[in-house]
C-alpha positions, 0 to 999 in steps of 0.5 A: 507542504502536502501532508502524506500518510504512509502505511507500512506492514512490517519490514521485509518483502516476505512477511512485511513491507517490501523495503525497496518499494517503501524506500522508493516511495519515501524518496519520491515523496521527499522529492515532491516536497511532501510532509510524511508520517509513517504508520503501522499496526501495533500487532504481532506479525502473522508469520516470521520468514527467514529471508535468507532461506525463504522459510518460516521461522518456527516459534519466532514472533515479531511486532509489525510496528516495531519492524516497520520502525526500521524503515521509518528510522523510528519516526512512526506512529500506531495505525490506530492514530491515523485519521484521514482528516489530518492528511492530504494523501495516503501511500501504501507500499506493498510486500507480503505484509500487506497480504498477511498483516493488513489482511489475510489475502495471502491465505484466503484469496478472494475470501480475504478479510482486512485488518479493521484499522486499515479498512477504516483508514482507507474508507476515510480517505475515499469518503473524503475524496483524498488521493491514495497511492497503492503499490504491488499487492496493496491495490488488491487489499484496498479492493478488499477493504472497500468491497461492497462500497466502492469499485476501484480500478487498479493494477497489480500487473497481470497476475491472473489469481490476484486479478480474479480476487480484485474482480471478486471484491467488485474492483476492476483490473487493468494490466500494466507494465512495471514502468507504468501506472493506472489511475482511477480518476473517480476515486483518485487511486493511483496504482502500480505493479512493482514487484508483482512483476518480475522486472528490474528495480529501475523499471519498478522505480518508474512506476512507483515514481509516477504513482507518487507524483500523481498522488501529490499533484492531485492533492495539490490541485485539490488544496488549491481548489478548496 
């Protein structure tokens, strides 16, 4: 079985992991026969958003790991425990948590910095040439994490502001429909836009499925060649 790490950034698209993207990722990984372990940073969320009103909940605090455990059904570990050497592949669903908790991209754009443990993990997977699947805003945060060392080719759909940030980090962006994906053959990074584009769940699911299939097939091919 292909051992795959999944990084979650909380629970809820406005302040954590996008639940639909996360669940679809886990579904398609299961269908591919992958052995999955979820991870999240043990830290306070940058913001807590009321998902009914879309407004920040003043004075409320939540823990990213505890919230992500909702999606993982409790089977989750601290991001600090994740080592690329223990896995064959990595998948990162999107949601504003990636841009608020795994980084500050949501607030600083092209001047963003990345949570240290997340940056370490991404660089470990790339240094070991292991495939990574990135969804929604995650490709942009990955580009920030590897800025100065790698120049990944990714997609977040066609949002101009986020595209400019990716280019500022030294990455390369390709426009792509929700149902498609972009693959960086050199760095083994698959990406899709998901909810970065205002499209139907059915179309978004197609893109996520292709990303997961590409990541797992790449990992299997590498395992056979080893």
